[in-house]
Every structure is written in C-alpha cells, then in structure tokens.
N, CA, C and O atoms as a Maestro MAE file, in Angstrom:
{
 s_m_m2io_version
 :::
 2.0.0
}

f_m_ct {
 s_m_title
 :::
 protein
 m_atom[324] {
  # First column is atom index #
  i_m_mmod_type
  r_m_x_coord
  r_m_y_coord
  r_m_z_coord
  i_m_residue_number
  s_m_chain_name
  s_m_pdb_residue_name
  s_m_pdb_atom_name
  i_m_atomic_number
  :::
  1 25 103.696 20.989 -67.742 1 A "MET " " N  " 7
  2 3 104.143 21.221 -68.722 1 A "MET " " CA " 6
  3 2 103.715 22.709 -69.121 1 A "MET " " C  " 6
  4 15 104.636 23.433 -69.499 1 A "MET " " O  " 8
  5 25 102.463 23.237 -69.082 2 A "MET " " N  " 7
  6 3 102.296 23.854 -69.403 2 A "MET " " CA " 6
  7 2 102.728 25.002 -68.514 2 A "MET " " C  " 6
  8 15 102.951 26.042 -69.134 2 A "MET " " O  " 8
  9 25 102.845 25.035 -67.609 3 A "ALA " " N  " 7
  10 3 103.655 26.239 -66.512 3 A "ALA " " CA " 6
  11 2 104.786 26.721 -67.108 3 A "ALA " " C  " 6
  12 15 105.005 27.928 -67.198 3 A "ALA " " O  " 8
  13 25 105.711 25.657 -67.630 4 A "GLU " " N  " 7
  14 3 107.216 25.815 -68.243 4 A "GLU " " CA " 6
  15 2 107.177 26.846 -69.894 4 A "GLU " " C  " 6
  16 15 108.151 27.376 -70.428 4 A "GLU " " O  " 8
  17 25 105.640 26.863 -70.412 5 A "VAL " " N  " 7
  18 3 105.263 27.846 -71.444 5 A "VAL " " CA " 6
  19 2 105.649 28.720 -70.986 5 A "VAL " " C  " 6
  20 15 106.758 29.119 -71.342 5 A "VAL " " O  " 8
  21 25 104.819 29.503 -69.864 6 A "TRP " " N  " 7
  22 3 104.610 31.285 -69.328 6 A "TRP " " CA " 6
  23 2 105.570 31.349 -68.299 6 A "TRP " " C  " 6
  24 15 105.603 32.341 -67.570 6 A "TRP " " O  " 8
  25 25 106.754 29.933 -68.076 7 A "LYS " " N  " 7
  26 3 107.736 30.653 -67.340 7 A "LYS " " CA " 6
  27 2 108.701 31.265 -68.050 7 A "LYS " " C  " 6
  28 15 109.194 30.741 -69.048 7 A "LYS " " O  " 8
  29 25 109.217 32.959 -67.392 8 A "ARG " " N  " 7
  30 3 109.918 33.708 -68.321 8 A "ARG " " CA " 6
  31 2 111.109 34.038 -67.230 8 A "ARG " " C  " 6
  32 15 110.984 34.417 -66.065 8 A "ARG " " O  " 8
  33 25 112.447 33.740 -68.078 9 A "ASP " " N  " 7
  34 3 113.905 34.706 -66.928 9 A "ASP " " CA " 6
  35 2 113.646 36.314 -67.128 9 A "ASP " " C  " 6
  36 15 113.947 36.891 -68.173 9 A "ASP " " O  " 8
  37 25 113.235 36.763 -66.350 10 A "GLU " " N  " 7
  38 3 112.524 37.801 -66.388 10 A "GLU " " CA " 6
  39 2 113.633 38.369 -64.888 10 A "GLU " " C  " 6
  40 15 113.710 37.805 -63.796 10 A "GLU " " O  " 8
  41 25 114.440 39.748 -65.386 11 A "ILE " " N  " 7
  42 3 114.703 40.315 -63.711 11 A "ILE " " CA " 6
  43 2 113.411 40.681 -62.940 11 A "ILE " " C  " 6
  44 15 112.594 41.180 -63.714 11 A "ILE " " O  " 8
  45 25 113.050 40.612 -61.921 12 A "GLU " " N  " 7
  46 3 112.105 41.203 -61.674 12 A "GLU " " CA " 6
  47 2 112.257 42.664 -61.406 12 A "GLU " " C  " 6
  48 15 113.378 43.172 -61.378 12 A "GLU " " O  " 8
  49 25 110.696 43.657 -61.122 13 A "SER " " N  " 7
  50 3 110.551 45.124 -60.732 13 A "SER " " CA " 6
  51 2 111.012 45.112 -59.157 13 A "SER " " C  " 6
  52 15 111.002 44.106 -58.447 13 A "SER " " O  " 8
  53 25 111.431 46.470 -58.736 14 A "PRO " " N  " 7
  54 3 112.244 46.680 -57.114 14 A "PRO " " CA " 6
  55 2 110.844 47.269 -56.979 14 A "PRO " " C  " 6
  56 15 111.075 48.295 -56.339 14 A "PRO " " O  " 8
  57 25 109.639 47.236 -57.182 15 A "CYS " " N  " 7
  58 3 108.911 47.640 -56.790 15 A "CYS " " CA " 6
  59 2 107.892 47.211 -55.402 15 A "CYS " " C  " 6
  60 15 107.082 46.288 -55.488 15 A "CYS " " O  " 8
  61 25 108.027 47.826 -54.448 16 A "ILE " " N  " 7
  62 3 107.376 47.410 -53.072 16 A "ILE " " CA " 6
  63 2 106.305 48.439 -52.883 16 A "ILE " " C  " 6
  64 15 106.081 49.079 -51.856 16 A "ILE " " O  " 8
  65 25 105.673 48.501 -54.041 17 A "LYS " " N  " 7
  66 3 103.627 49.323 -54.083 17 A "LYS " " CA " 6
  67 2 103.951 50.742 -53.292 17 A "LYS " " C  " 6
  68 15 102.954 51.404 -53.005 17 A "LYS " " O  " 8
  69 25 104.996 51.176 -52.984 18 A "VAL " " N  " 7
  70 3 104.957 52.625 -52.024 18 A "VAL " " CA " 6
  71 2 105.501 53.759 -53.105 18 A "VAL " " C  " 6
  72 15 106.593 54.310 -53.239 18 A "VAL " " O  " 8
  73 25 104.065 53.870 -53.912 19 A "CYS " " N  " 7
  74 3 104.441 54.829 -55.389 19 A "CYS " " CA " 6
  75 2 104.475 56.211 -55.011 19 A "CYS " " C  " 6
  76 15 103.363 56.713 -55.173 19 A "CYS " " O  " 8
  77 25 105.358 57.052 -54.550 20 A "VAL " " N  " 7
  78 3 105.326 58.674 -54.261 20 A "VAL " " CA " 6
  79 2 106.058 59.032 -54.701 20 A "VAL " " C  " 6
  80 15 107.218 58.743 -54.407 20 A "VAL " " O  " 8
  81 25 105.658 59.997 -55.804 21 A "ILE " " N  " 7
  82 3 107.197 60.617 -56.252 21 A "ILE " " CA " 6
  83 2 107.682 61.581 -55.326 21 A "ILE " " C  " 6
  84 15 106.935 62.092 -54.491 21 A "ILE " " O  " 8
  85 25 109.122 61.914 -55.443 22 A "HIS " " N  " 7
  86 3 110.049 62.934 -54.747 22 A "HIS " " CA " 6
  87 2 109.720 63.803 -55.533 22 A "HIS " " C  " 6
  88 15 109.656 63.401 -56.695 22 A "HIS " " O  " 8
  89 25 109.395 65.223 -55.318 23 A "PRO " " N  " 7
  90 3 109.524 66.504 -56.411 23 A "PRO " " CA " 6
  91 2 111.200 66.497 -56.789 23 A "PRO " " C  " 6
  92 15 111.793 65.960 -57.725 23 A "PRO " " O  " 8
  93 25 111.564 67.102 -55.959 24 A "PRO " " N  " 7
  94 3 113.281 67.616 -56.494 24 A "PRO " " CA " 6
  95 2 113.696 66.597 -57.363 24 A "PRO " " C  " 6
  96 15 114.218 67.077 -58.369 24 A "PRO " " O  " 8
  97 25 113.653 65.054 -57.354 25 A "THR " " N  " 7
  98 3 114.329 64.099 -57.578 25 A "THR " " CA " 6
  99 2 113.713 63.471 -58.377 25 A "THR " " C  " 6
  100 15 114.491 62.877 -59.123 25 A "THR " " O  " 8
  101 25 112.539 63.267 -58.645 26 A "ARG " " N  " 7
  102 3 111.528 62.752 -59.582 26 A "ARG " " CA " 6
  103 2 111.849 61.279 -59.362 26 A "ARG " " C  " 6
  104 15 111.931 60.588 -60.377 26 A "ARG " " O  " 8
  105 25 111.996 60.837 -58.455 27 A "LEU " " N  " 7
  106 3 112.364 59.469 -58.099 27 A "LEU " " CA " 6
  107 2 111.300 59.134 -57.274 27 A "LEU " " C  " 6
  108 15 110.777 59.912 -56.476 27 A "LEU " " O  " 8
  109 25 110.909 57.740 -57.501 28 A "CYS " " N  " 7
  110 3 109.861 57.112 -56.323 28 A "CYS " " CA " 6
  111 2 110.385 56.669 -55.103 28 A "CYS " " C  " 6
  112 15 111.218 55.775 -55.250 28 A "CYS " " O  " 8
  113 25 110.149 57.035 -53.838 29 A "THR " " N  " 7
  114 3 110.620 57.080 -52.800 29 A "THR " " CA " 6
  115 2 110.492 55.122 -52.534 29 A "THR " " C  " 6
  116 15 111.213 54.432 -51.812 29 A "THR " " O  " 8
  117 25 109.521 54.751 -53.262 30 A "GLY " " N  " 7
  118 3 109.773 53.426 -52.656 30 A "GLY " " CA " 6
  119 2 110.486 52.301 -53.405 30 A "GLY " " C  " 6
  120 15 110.549 51.146 -52.984 30 A "GLY " " O  " 8
  121 25 111.039 52.751 -54.593 31 A "CYS " " N  " 7
  122 3 111.961 51.609 -55.634 31 A "CYS " " CA " 6
  123 2 112.859 52.040 -55.826 31 A "CYS " " C  " 6
  124 15 113.768 51.344 -56.279 31 A "CYS " " O  " 8
  125 25 113.110 53.893 -55.484 32 A "LEU " " N  " 7
  126 3 114.241 54.770 -55.935 32 A "LEU " " CA " 6
  127 2 114.164 55.039 -57.702 32 A "LEU " " C  " 6
  128 15 114.859 55.845 -58.322 32 A "LEU " " O  " 8
  129 25 113.378 54.349 -58.133 33 A "ARG " " N  " 7
  130 3 113.563 54.030 -59.549 33 A "ARG " " CA " 6
  131 2 112.928 55.339 -60.497 33 A "ARG " " C  " 6
  132 15 111.706 55.190 -60.527 33 A "ARG " " O  " 8
  133 25 113.227 56.228 -61.063 34 A "SER " " N  " 7
  134 3 113.187 57.517 -61.589 34 A "SER " " CA " 6
  135 2 111.447 57.172 -62.215 34 A "SER " " C  " 6
  136 15 110.951 56.049 -62.312 34 A "SER " " O  " 8
  137 25 110.748 58.551 -62.586 35 A "ILE " " N  " 7
  138 3 109.384 57.914 -63.589 35 A "ILE " " CA " 6
  139 2 109.910 57.501 -64.570 35 A "ILE " " C  " 6
  140 15 109.638 56.315 -64.757 35 A "ILE " " O  " 8
  141 25 110.741 58.056 -65.519 36 A "ASP " " N  " 7
  142 3 110.970 57.602 -66.603 36 A "ASP " " CA " 6
  143 2 111.154 55.794 -67.378 36 A "ASP " " C  " 6
  144 15 110.793 55.225 -68.408 36 A "ASP " " O  " 8
  145 25 112.379 55.258 -65.404 37 A "GLU " " N  " 7
  146 3 112.859 54.166 -65.750 37 A "GLU " " CA " 6
  147 2 111.251 53.078 -65.428 37 A "GLU " " C  " 6
  148 15 110.902 51.975 -65.849 37 A "GLU " " O  " 8
  149 25 110.778 53.837 -64.722 38 A "ILE " " N  " 7
  150 3 109.459 53.371 -64.350 38 A "ILE " " CA " 6
  151 2 108.641 52.927 -65.643 38 A "ILE " " C  " 6
  152 15 108.465 51.820 -66.150 38 A "ILE " " O  " 8
  153 25 108.258 54.056 -65.946 39 A "ALA " " N  " 7
  154 3 107.769 54.202 -67.604 39 A "ALA " " CA " 6
  155 2 107.910 53.195 -68.295 39 A "ALA " " C  " 6
  156 15 106.851 52.658 -68.622 39 A "ALA " " O  " 8
  157 25 109.294 52.497 -68.821 40 A "VAL " " N  " 7
  158 3 109.540 51.996 -69.493 40 A "VAL " " CA " 6
  159 2 110.428 50.350 -69.198 40 A "VAL " " C  " 6
  160 15 111.069 49.614 -69.949 40 A "VAL " " O  " 8
  161 25 110.134 50.293 -68.004 41 A "TRP " " N  " 7
  162 3 111.015 49.290 -67.535 41 A "TRP " " CA " 6
  163 2 110.534 47.937 -67.813 41 A "TRP " " C  " 6
  164 15 111.181 46.970 -67.410 41 A "TRP " " O  " 8
  165 25 109.045 47.743 -68.715 42 A "SER " " N  " 7
  166 3 108.766 46.544 -69.204 42 A "SER " " CA " 6
  167 2 109.543 46.101 -70.418 42 A "SER " " C  " 6
  168 15 109.785 44.957 -70.804 42 A "SER " " O  " 8
  169 25 109.929 47.443 -71.009 43 A "ARG " " N  " 7
  170 3 110.796 47.297 -73.129 43 A "ARG " " CA " 6
  171 2 111.758 47.199 -72.192 43 A "ARG " " C  " 6
  172 15 112.374 46.189 -72.535 43 A "ARG " " O  " 8
  173 25 112.485 47.808 -70.801 44 A "MET " " N  " 7
  174 3 114.148 47.632 -70.889 44 A "MET " " CA " 6
  175 2 114.635 46.309 -71.117 44 A "MET " " C  " 6
  176 15 113.962 45.344 -70.754 44 A "MET " " O  " 8
  177 25 116.074 46.126 -71.851 45 A "SER " " N  " 7
  178 3 117.063 44.486 -71.793 45 A "SER " " CA " 6
  179 2 116.997 44.049 -70.439 45 A "SER " " C  " 6
  180 15 116.305 44.599 -69.583 45 A "SER " " O  " 8
  181 25 117.712 43.069 -70.255 46 A "PRO " " N  " 7
  182 3 117.946 42.626 -69.014 46 A "PRO " " CA " 6
  183 2 119.190 43.370 -68.887 46 A "PRO " " C  " 6
  184 15 118.963 44.122 -67.939 46 A "PRO " " O  " 8
  185 25 120.071 43.537 -69.190 47 A "ASP " " N  " 7
  186 3 121.202 44.197 -68.947 47 A "ASP " " CA " 6
  187 2 120.655 45.654 -68.910 47 A "ASP " " C  " 6
  188 15 121.071 45.961 -67.793 47 A "ASP " " O  " 8
  189 25 120.196 46.441 -69.231 48 A "GLU " " N  " 7
  190 3 119.265 47.879 -68.686 48 A "GLU " " CA " 6
  191 2 119.081 47.662 -67.425 48 A "GLU " " C  " 6
  192 15 119.534 48.423 -66.570 48 A "GLU " " O  " 8
  193 25 118.209 46.310 -67.074 49 A "ARG " " N  " 7
  194 3 117.366 46.273 -65.562 49 A "ARG " " CA " 6
  195 2 118.344 46.229 -64.450 49 A "ARG " " C  " 6
  196 15 118.092 46.775 -63.376 49 A "ARG " " O  " 8
  197 25 119.794 45.403 -64.742 50 A "ARG " " N  " 7
  198 3 120.367 45.492 -63.957 50 A "ARG " " CA " 6
  199 2 120.925 46.496 -63.763 50 A "ARG " " C  " 6
  200 15 120.989 46.765 -62.564 50 A "ARG " " O  " 8
  201 25 121.586 47.529 -64.711 51 A "ALA " " N  " 7
  202 3 122.918 48.780 -64.438 51 A "ALA " " CA " 6
  203 2 121.442 49.566 -63.833 51 A "ALA " " C  " 6
  204 15 121.870 50.272 -62.920 51 A "ALA " " O  " 8
  205 25 120.403 49.707 -63.888 52 A "VAL " " N  " 7
  206 3 119.251 50.609 -62.932 52 A "VAL " " CA " 6
  207 2 119.206 49.911 -61.580 52 A "VAL " " C  " 6
  208 15 119.068 50.531 -60.526 52 A "VAL " " O  " 8
  209 25 119.331 48.567 -61.667 53 A "LEU " " N  " 7
  210 3 119.182 47.942 -59.870 53 A "LEU " " CA " 6
  211 2 120.644 48.278 -59.215 53 A "LEU " " C  " 6
  212 15 120.721 48.795 -58.101 53 A "LEU " " O  " 8
  213 25 121.912 47.911 -60.070 54 A "ALA " " N  " 7
  214 3 122.919 49.001 -59.612 54 A "ALA " " CA " 6
  215 2 122.941 49.799 -58.806 54 A "ALA " " C  " 6
  216 15 123.257 49.635 -57.628 54 A "ALA " " O  " 8
  217 25 122.324 51.613 -59.774 55 A "GLU " " N  " 7
  218 3 122.281 52.579 -58.740 55 A "GLU " " CA " 6
  219 2 121.606 52.931 -58.100 55 A "GLU " " C  " 6
  220 15 121.767 53.987 -57.489 55 A "GLU " " O  " 8
  221 25 120.242 51.934 -57.952 56 A "LEU " " N  " 7
  222 3 119.543 52.308 -56.818 56 A "LEU " " CA " 6
  223 2 119.816 52.589 -55.618 56 A "LEU " " C  " 6
  224 15 119.245 53.459 -54.961 56 A "LEU " " O  " 8
  225 25 121.124 51.543 -55.062 57 A "PRO " " N  " 7
  226 3 121.261 52.006 -53.074 57 A "PRO " " CA " 6
  227 2 121.787 53.454 -53.320 57 A "PRO " " C  " 6
  228 15 121.182 54.202 -52.552 57 A "PRO " " O  " 8
  229 25 122.680 54.142 -54.093 58 A "ASP " " N  " 7
  230 3 123.629 55.570 -54.155 58 A "ASP " " CA " 6
  231 2 122.326 56.297 -54.577 58 A "ASP " " C  " 6
  232 15 122.422 57.492 -54.857 58 A "ASP " " O  " 8
  233 25 121.287 55.776 -54.639 59 A "ARG " " N  " 7
  234 3 120.180 56.594 -54.845 59 A "ARG " " CA " 6
  235 2 119.379 57.383 -53.639 59 A "ARG " " C  " 6
  236 15 119.041 58.559 -53.503 59 A "ARG " " O  " 8
  237 25 119.223 56.164 -52.802 60 A "GLN " " N  " 7
  238 3 118.683 56.911 -51.383 60 A "GLN " " CA " 6
  239 2 119.177 57.958 -50.519 60 A "GLN " " C  " 6
  240 15 118.465 58.181 -49.541 60 A "GLN " " O  " 8
  241 25 120.183 58.627 -50.636 61 A "GLY " " N  " 7
  242 3 120.694 59.442 -50.329 61 A "GLY " " CA " 6
  243 2 120.501 61.007 -50.997 61 A "GLY " " C  " 6
  244 15 121.019 62.089 -50.718 61 A "GLY " " O  " 8
  245 25 119.632 60.641 -51.880 62 A "LEU " " N  " 7
  246 3 119.329 61.482 -52.611 62 A "LEU " " CA " 6
  247 2 117.720 62.467 -51.948 62 A "LEU " " C  " 6
  248 15 117.503 63.668 -51.787 62 A "LEU " " O  " 8
  249 25 116.801 61.089 -51.701 63 A "ILE " " N  " 7
  250 3 115.415 61.834 -51.141 63 A "ILE " " CA " 6
  251 2 115.958 61.804 -48.847 63 A "ILE " " C  " 6
  252 15 116.186 61.084 -47.875 63 A "ILE " " O  " 8
  253 25 115.808 63.622 -49.496 64 A "ALA " " N  " 7
  254 3 115.824 63.702 -47.768 64 A "ALA " " CA " 6
  255 2 114.864 63.297 -46.813 64 A "ALA " " C  " 6
  256 15 113.667 63.343 -47.098 64 A "ALA " " O  " 8
  257 25 115.260 62.905 -45.713 65 A "LYS " " N  " 7
  258 3 114.436 62.163 -44.745 65 A "LYS " " CA " 6
  259 2 112.731 63.690 -44.489 65 A "LYS " " C  " 6
  260 15 112.953 64.849 -44.138 65 A "LYS " " O  " 8
  261 25 111.856 63.350 -44.676 66 A "ARG " " N  " 7
  262 3 110.496 64.361 -43.924 66 A "ARG " " CA " 6
  263 2 111.166 64.457 -42.418 66 A "ARG " " C  " 6
  264 15 111.816 63.766 -41.634 66 A "ARG " " O  " 8
  265 25 110.612 65.694 -42.526 67 A "ARG " " N  " 7
  266 3 110.822 66.631 -40.883 67 A "ARG " " CA " 6
  267 2 109.767 67.052 -40.524 67 A "ARG " " C  " 6
  268 15 109.917 67.845 -39.594 67 A "ARG " " O  " 8
  269 25 108.551 66.880 -40.866 68 A "GLY " " N  " 7
  270 3 107.509 67.365 -40.622 68 A "GLY " " CA " 6
  271 2 106.499 65.994 -40.061 68 A "GLY " " C  " 6
  272 15 106.827 64.807 -40.079 68 A "GLY " " O  " 8
  273 25 105.251 66.555 -39.595 69 A "GLY " " N  " 7
  274 3 104.099 65.484 -39.321 69 A "GLY " " CA " 6
  275 2 104.664 65.221 -38.132 69 A "GLY " " C  " 6
  276 15 105.787 65.597 -37.796 69 A "GLY " " O  " 8
  277 25 103.630 64.342 -37.238 70 A "ARG " " N  " 7
  278 3 103.559 64.065 -36.068 70 A "ARG " " CA " 6
  279 2 104.725 63.892 -35.469 70 A "ARG " " C  " 6
  280 15 105.102 64.322 -34.379 70 A "ARG " " O  " 8
  281 25 105.220 63.298 -36.174 71 A "ALA " " N  " 7
  282 3 106.757 62.624 -35.578 71 A "ALA " " CA " 6
  283 2 108.001 63.857 -35.077 71 A "ALA " " C  " 6
  284 15 109.027 63.698 -34.415 71 A "ALA " " O  " 8
  285 25 107.451 65.024 -35.660 72 A "ALA " " N  " 7
  286 3 108.381 66.249 -35.562 72 A "ALA " " CA " 6
  287 2 107.883 66.799 -34.587 72 A "ALA " " C  " 6
  288 15 108.510 66.968 -33.541 72 A "ALA " " O  " 8
  289 25 106.508 67.219 -34.795 73 A "ARG " " N  " 7
  290 3 105.750 67.421 -33.050 73 A "ARG " " CA " 6
  291 2 105.873 66.893 -32.192 73 A "ARG " " C  " 6
  292 15 105.987 67.629 -31.211 73 A "ARG " " O  " 8
  293 25 105.933 65.527 -31.921 74 A "LEU " " N  " 7
  294 3 106.397 64.848 -30.445 74 A "LEU " " CA " 6
  295 2 107.830 65.340 -30.224 74 A "LEU " " C  " 6
  296 15 108.205 65.881 -29.184 74 A "LEU " " O  " 8
  297 25 108.378 65.171 -30.990 75 A "ASP " " N  " 7
  298 3 110.114 65.726 -30.632 75 A "ASP " " CA " 6
  299 2 110.509 66.697 -30.332 75 A "ASP " " C  " 6
  300 15 111.502 66.927 -29.642 75 A "ASP " " O  " 8
  301 25 109.435 67.766 -31.042 76 A "ARG " " N  " 7
  302 3 109.878 69.157 -30.565 76 A "ARG " " CA " 6
  303 2 109.472 69.706 -29.044 76 A "ARG " " C  " 6
  304 15 110.108 70.529 -28.385 76 A "ARG " " O  " 8
  305 25 108.227 69.019 -28.663 77 A "ARG " " N  " 7
  306 3 108.067 68.889 -27.032 77 A "ARG " " CA " 6
  307 2 108.374 67.963 -26.143 77 A "ARG " " C  " 6
  308 15 107.884 67.758 -25.032 77 A "ARG " " O  " 8
  309 25 109.496 67.242 -26.894 78 A "SER " " N  " 7
  310 3 110.044 66.568 -26.300 78 A "SER " " CA " 6
  311 2 111.494 67.184 -25.875 78 A "SER " " C  " 6
  312 15 112.188 66.607 -25.038 78 A "SER " " O  " 8
  313 25 111.880 68.316 -26.467 79 A "GLY " " N  " 7
  314 3 113.420 68.762 -26.417 79 A "GLY " " CA " 6
  315 2 114.257 68.017 -27.981 79 A "GLY " " C  " 6
  316 15 115.050 68.709 -28.620 79 A "GLY " " O  " 8
  317 25 114.006 66.923 -28.303 80 A "LYS " " N  " 7
  318 3 114.823 66.245 -29.287 80 A "LYS " " CA " 6
  319 2 114.940 67.033 -30.364 80 A "LYS " " C  " 6
  320 15 114.178 67.998 -30.309 80 A "LYS " " O  " 8
  321 25 115.852 66.964 -31.667 81 A "ASP " " N  " 7
  322 3 115.709 67.780 -32.594 81 A "ASP " " CA " 6
  323 2 116.708 66.792 -33.694 81 A "ASP " " C  " 6
  324 15 116.912 67.169 -34.848 81 A "ASP " " O  " 8
  :::
 }
 m_bond[323] {
  # First column is bond index #
  i_m_from
  i_m_to
  i_m_order
  :::
  1 1 2 1
  2 2 3 1
  3 3 4 2
  4 3 5 1
  5 5 6 1
  6 6 7 1
  7 7 8 2
  8 7 9 1
  9 9 10 1
  10 10 11 1
  11 11 12 2
  12 11 13 1
  13 13 14 1
  14 14 15 1
  15 15 16 2
  16 15 17 1
  17 17 18 1
  18 18 19 1
  19 19 20 2
  20 19 21 1
  21 21 22 1
  22 22 23 1
  23 23 24 2
  24 23 25 1
  25 25 26 1
  26 26 27 1
  27 27 28 2
  28 27 29 1
  29 29 30 1
  30 30 31 1
  31 31 32 2
  32 31 33 1
  33 33 34 1
  34 34 35 1
  35 35 36 2
  36 35 37 1
  37 37 38 1
  38 38 39 1
  39 39 40 2
  40 39 41 1
  41 41 42 1
  42 42 43 1
  43 43 44 2
  44 43 45 1
  45 45 46 1
  46 46 47 1
  47 47 48 2
  48 47 49 1
  49 49 50 1
  50 50 51 1
  51 51 52 2
  52 51 53 1
  53 53 54 1
  54 54 55 1
  55 55 56 2
  56 55 57 1
  57 57 58 1
  58 58 59 1
  59 59 60 2
  60 59 61 1
  61 61 62 1
  62 62 63 1
  63 63 64 2
  64 63 65 1
  65 65 66 1
  66 66 67 1
  67 67 68 2
  68 67 69 1
  69 69 70 1
  70 70 71 1
  71 71 72 2
  72 71 73 1
  73 73 74 1
  74 74 75 1
  75 75 76 2
  76 75 77 1
  77 77 78 1
  78 78 79 1
  79 79 80 2
  80 79 81 1
  81 81 82 1
  82 82 83 1
  83 83 84 2
  84 83 85 1
  85 85 86 1
  86 86 87 1
  87 87 88 2
  88 87 89 1
  89 89 90 1
  90 90 91 1
  91 91 92 2
  92 91 93 1
  93 93 94 1
  94 94 95 1
  95 95 96 2
  96 95 97 1
  97 97 98 1
  98 98 99 1
  99 99 100 2
  100 99 101 1
  101 101 102 1
  102 102 103 1
  103 103 104 2
  104 103 105 1
  105 105 106 1
  106 106 107 1
  107 107 108 2
  108 107 109 1
  109 109 110 1
  110 110 111 1
  111 111 112 2
  112 111 113 1
  113 113 114 1
  114 114 115 1
  115 115 116 2
  116 115 117 1
  117 117 118 1
  118 118 119 1
  119 119 120 2
  120 119 121 1
  121 121 122 1
  122 122 123 1
  123 123 124 2
  124 123 125 1
  125 125 126 1
  126 126 127 1
  127 127 128 2
  128 127 129 1
  129 129 130 1
  130 130 131 1
  131 131 132 2
  132 131 133 1
  133 133 134 1
  134 134 135 1
  135 135 136 2
  136 135 137 1
  137 137 138 1
  138 138 139 1
  139 139 140 2
  140 139 141 1
  141 141 142 1
  142 142 143 1
  143 143 144 2
  144 143 145 1
  145 145 146 1
  146 146 147 1
  147 147 148 2
  148 147 149 1
  149 149 150 1
  150 150 151 1
  151 151 152 2
  152 151 153 1
  153 153 154 1
  154 154 155 1
  155 155 156 2
  156 155 157 1
  157 157 158 1
  158 158 159 1
  159 159 160 2
  160 159 161 1
  161 161 162 1
  162 162 163 1
  163 163 164 2
  164 163 165 1
  165 165 166 1
  166 166 167 1
  167 167 168 2
  168 167 169 1
  169 169 170 1
  170 170 171 1
  171 171 172 2
  172 171 173 1
  173 173 174 1
  174 174 175 1
  175 175 176 2
  176 175 177 1
  177 177 178 1
  178 178 179 1
  179 179 180 2
  180 179 181 1
  181 181 182 1
  182 182 183 1
  183 183 184 2
  184 183 185 1
  185 185 186 1
  186 186 187 1
  187 187 188 2
  188 187 189 1
  189 189 190 1
  190 190 191 1
  191 191 192 2
  192 191 193 1
  193 193 194 1
  194 194 195 1
  195 195 196 2
  196 195 197 1
  197 197 198 1
  198 198 199 1
  199 199 200 2
  200 199 201 1
  201 201 202 1
  202 202 203 1
  203 203 204 2
  204 203 205 1
  205 205 206 1
  206 206 207 1
  207 207 208 2
  208 207 209 1
  209 209 210 1
  210 210 211 1
  211 211 212 2
  212 211 213 1
  213 213 214 1
  214 214 215 1
  215 215 216 2
  216 215 217 1
  217 217 218 1
  218 218 219 1
  219 219 220 2
  220 219 221 1
  221 221 222 1
  222 222 223 1
  223 223 224 2
  224 223 225 1
  225 225 226 1
  226 226 227 1
  227 227 228 2
  228 227 229 1
  229 229 230 1
  230 230 231 1
  231 231 232 2
  232 231 233 1
  233 233 234 1
  234 234 235 1
  235 235 236 2
  236 235 237 1
  237 237 238 1
  238 238 239 1
  239 239 240 2
  240 239 241 1
  241 241 242 1
  242 242 243 1
  243 243 244 2
  244 243 245 1
  245 245 246 1
  246 246 247 1
  247 247 248 2
  248 247 249 1
  249 249 250 1
  250 250 251 1
  251 251 252 2
  252 251 253 1
  253 253 254 1
  254 254 255 1
  255 255 256 2
  256 255 257 1
  257 257 258 1
  258 258 259 1
  259 259 260 2
  260 259 261 1
  261 261 262 1
  262 262 263 1
  263 263 264 2
  264 263 265 1
  265 265 266 1
  266 266 267 1
  267 267 268 2
  268 267 269 1
  269 269 270 1
  270 270 271 1
  271 271 272 2
  272 271 273 1
  273 273 274 1
  274 274 275 1
  275 275 276 2
  276 275 277 1
  277 277 278 1
  278 278 279 1
  279 279 280 2
  280 279 281 1
  281 281 282 1
  282 282 283 1
  283 283 284 2
  284 283 285 1
  285 285 286 1
  286 286 287 1
  287 287 288 2
  288 287 289 1
  289 289 290 1
  290 290 291 1
  291 291 292 2
  292 291 293 1
  293 293 294 1
  294 294 295 1
  295 295 296 2
  296 295 297 1
  297 297 298 1
  298 298 299 1
  299 299 300 2
  300 299 301 1
  301 301 302 1
  302 302 303 1
  303 303 304 2
  304 303 305 1
  305 305 306 1
  306 306 307 1
  307 307 308 2
  308 307 309 1
  309 309 310 1
  310 310 311 1
  311 311 312 2
  312 311 313 1
  313 313 314 1
  314 314 315 1
  315 315 316 2
  316 315 317 1
  317 317 318 1
  318 318 319 1
  319 319 320 2
  320 319 321 1
  321 321 322 1
  322 322 323 1
  323 323 324 2
  :::
 }
}
C-alpha cells in the first residue's frame, strides 16, 4: 500500500549518464537535450517533456562526429579516411 503513495506517473528523463555538452550546439551528447531543457526538466509538464522527447531524434545530426583521437590516427596510418 505504501508503494502506491510514492508511485508517480511521470515521463522519465532521457539521460543516459553521458553528460558532455557539445559547445557549438549546447546539446548534451548523451541525451541530446539542451542545457536549458536539462535545467528545467524537473519542472516541465508531461506535455512539455513529450515535445522535447519528440525532437531528440532529429538532433542527432547536429552533433558532428569527432575525427580526432586514437581511432583517427590509426585510420590515417592504415590509409583509411
């Protein structure tokens, strides 16, 4: 009975605990929400949260894949690009 008291019908956060902000877009590379959306998520209505969630798939293309690092160096050595 007590569990029912704490049960909430709430839209879960899309956070995957990979919290890195992409500076040019100000989007989190993990969940694709903006800094502003993350900051107000707990105060958003269910409809506002659904609207943000609906936009997330389209945002993936806004974050360019990094070309640096070890994988890029290995690709250059092997002639891939």
